[in-house]
C-alpha positions as CSV (number, residue, x, y, z in Angstrom):
1,M,109.9,115.3,134.6
2,S,107.7,117.6,132.6
3,A,104.2,116.7,131.6
4,R,105.3,116.8,127.9
5,L,108.1,114.4,128.3
6,V,105.7,112.0,130.2
7,V,103.3,112.3,127.3
8,I,106.2,111.5,124.8
9,A,107.3,108.8,127.0
10,L,103.8,107.2,127.1
11,A,103.4,107.4,123.5
12,F,106.3,104.9,123.0
13,V,105.4,102.8,126.1
14,A,101.8,102.5,126.3
15,P,101.7,100.4,123.0
16,L,103.9,98.0,124.7
17,A,101.3,97.5,127.6
18,M,98.8,96.1,125.3
19,P,99.1,93.0,123.1
20,A,100.1,94.4,119.4
21,A,96.9,94.6,117.4
22,H,99.0,93.7,114.2
23,A,100.4,90.6,115.8
24,K,97.0,88.9,116.6
25,G,95.2,87.1,113.9
26,R,98.5,85.9,112.2
27,A,99.7,82.4,112.9
28,A,103.4,82.0,113.3
29,R,105.1,80.5,110.3
30,G,106.0,77.0,110.4
31,V,105.0,76.1,113.8
32,S,101.6,76.0,115.6
33,D,101.0,78.5,118.3
34,A,100.4,75.8,120.6
35,A,103.5,74.3,120.0
36,L,105.4,77.8,120.7
37,A,103.5,78.2,123.9
38,A,104.4,74.6,125.2
39,A,108.2,75.3,124.2
40,G,108.0,78.7,126.2
41,R,106.9,76.6,129.2
42,R,109.7,74.0,128.9
43,A,112.5,76.4,128.1
44,T,115.1,76.6,130.5
45,L,116.6,79.6,132.2
46,Q,119.9,79.0,130.9
47,S,118.5,79.3,127.6
48,I,117.3,82.7,127.9
49,D,120.0,84.1,130.3
50,Y,122.5,85.2,127.5
51,D,125.4,83.1,129.0
52,E,125.1,84.7,132.1
53,V,125.3,82.6,135.3
54,H,122.2,82.7,137.6
55,C,120.8,80.3,140.0
56,E,118.6,77.4,138.9
57,Q,119.7,77.5,135.3
58,A,118.1,74.1,134.6
59,R,114.8,75.5,135.9
60,T,112.0,75.7,133.2
61,V,110.5,79.3,132.4
62,E,107.2,78.4,133.7
63,A,108.3,76.8,137.2
64,W,110.4,80.0,137.6
65,L,107.4,82.4,136.8
66,H,104.9,80.5,138.8
67,A,107.3,80.8,141.8
68,L,107.9,84.5,141.2
69,A,104.3,85.3,140.7
70,G,103.0,83.3,143.8
71,A,100.1,84.6,145.5
72,N,100.1,87.5,143.5
73,A,98.9,85.8,140.4
74,K,95.1,85.0,140.0
75,A,96.4,82.8,136.8
76,I,99.2,82.6,134.4
77,D,98.0,82.5,130.7
78,W,100.3,81.1,128.1
79,S,100.2,81.6,124.2
80,G,102.3,81.5,121.2
81,G,102.6,83.3,118.0
82,P,104.4,86.6,116.7
83,C,106.1,88.5,119.4
84,D,103.9,91.1,121.0
85,L,106.6,93.1,122.8
86,D,108.3,94.6,119.8
87,N,108.6,98.4,119.5
88,G,110.5,98.7,116.4
89,L,113.0,101.3,118.0
90,T,115.9,99.1,118.2
91,P,117.0,95.8,116.3
92,L,117.0,93.8,119.8
93,D,113.4,94.9,120.4
94,A,112.1,94.0,116.7
95,G,110.5,90.8,117.6
96,S,110.2,87.4,115.8
97,P,107.5,85.5,114.1
98,W,108.0,83.0,116.8
99,C,107.3,83.7,120.5
100,A,105.8,82.2,123.6
101,Q,103.9,84.9,125.8
102,A,103.0,84.3,129.5
103,R,100.6,87.1,130.7
104,V,100.2,87.1,134.7
105,R,96.6,88.1,135.7
106,L,97.2,89.5,139.0
107,A,95.2,89.1,142.2
108,H,95.1,92.7,142.9
109,P,95.9,94.5,139.7
110,R,96.0,98.2,140.0
111,D,93.9,98.7,136.9
112,K,92.4,96.6,133.9
113,N,95.6,96.9,132.1
114,D,98.0,95.9,134.8
115,T,99.1,92.6,133.5
116,P,102.8,91.7,133.4
117,M,103.9,89.7,130.6
118,I,106.9,87.8,129.5
119,E,107.9,86.6,126.2
120,I,110.5,83.9,125.0
121,Y,111.9,84.3,121.7
122,F,112.8,81.2,119.3
123,D,114.8,80.5,116.4
124,E,113.3,79.4,113.3
125,P,111.1,76.1,113.6
126,R,112.5,73.1,112.1
127,R,110.2,70.1,110.9
128,G,107.1,71.9,112.7
129,R,108.9,72.5,115.8
130,P,109.9,75.3,117.6
131,G,113.6,76.5,117.3
132,R,116.0,76.9,120.1
133,A,114.8,79.4,123.1
134,Y,117.2,82.5,122.9
135,A,116.0,85.6,124.5
136,F,113.6,87.0,127.0
137,R,111.6,90.0,127.2
138,G,109.2,91.3,129.7
139,L,106.8,94.0,130.5
140,I,105.8,95.2,133.9
141,Q,104.2,97.9,135.7
142,T,106.8,99.1,138.3
143,R,106.2,100.1,141.9
144,T,105.9,103.8,140.5
145,G,103.4,103.0,138.0
146,A,105.8,103.3,134.9
147,W,105.8,100.5,132.6
148,D,109.3,98.9,132.0
149,L,110.2,96.7,129.2
150,T,113.1,94.5,130.0
151,R,115.3,92.4,128.2
152,M,116.8,90.1,131.1
153,R,114.9,87.8,133.1
154,H,116.7,88.9,136.3
155,D,115.7,92.5,135.4
156,F,112.0,91.5,135.2
157,E,112.4,89.6,138.5
158,A,114.1,92.5,140.2
159,E,111.2,94.5,139.1
160,W,108.7,92.3,140.5
161,V,110.4,92.1,143.8
162,E,110.5,95.8,144.2
163,R,106.7,96.1,143.5
164,F,105.5,93.0,145.3
165,G,108.2,91.9,147.8
166,P,110.6,89.1,148.2
167,T,109.9,85.8,146.2
168,P,110.9,82.4,146.5
169,A,111.9,82.4,142.9
170,A,115.1,84.5,143.8
171,C,118.3,82.7,144.4
172,R,118.5,80.8,147.7
173,D,121.6,80.1,149.8
174,G,124.0,77.5,147.9
175,E,122.7,77.9,144.5
176,G,124.2,79.2,141.6
């Protein structure tokens, strides 16, 4: 890959590696940020897996992420508000005003920006409560050092396992 192509690709990917500055400081319309963060933790894997069948569908996103990160994480910080992992290049990645974010502070990051992140999208709130969880986005620095924006939970998990090794978050014999 030529150096020019790498620079062009980084122009699109690098902004994804950091929280979107325009999203910060704006509260999500119709629901508190704390309620969105709590709803993200409670969301089930089934709600974000796009009608695909994977193991442990009733498991919460929080339990899955905690098991996936394991000893590689120093902490997992949850927040809520407008989506951060939006790039505007495709309607699928346009984001939403209602998201929960989980940033994984790694025990041994490659650099100060090495913070994998997932995001759960929600439908419009009703009566001050988050709507239905319906989508997943993830951002992770791969084994090669490139940033990868994933739309599917199992793709994020595969990138994590490739970089950090096997994890108990993956399906076990007899499941799903």
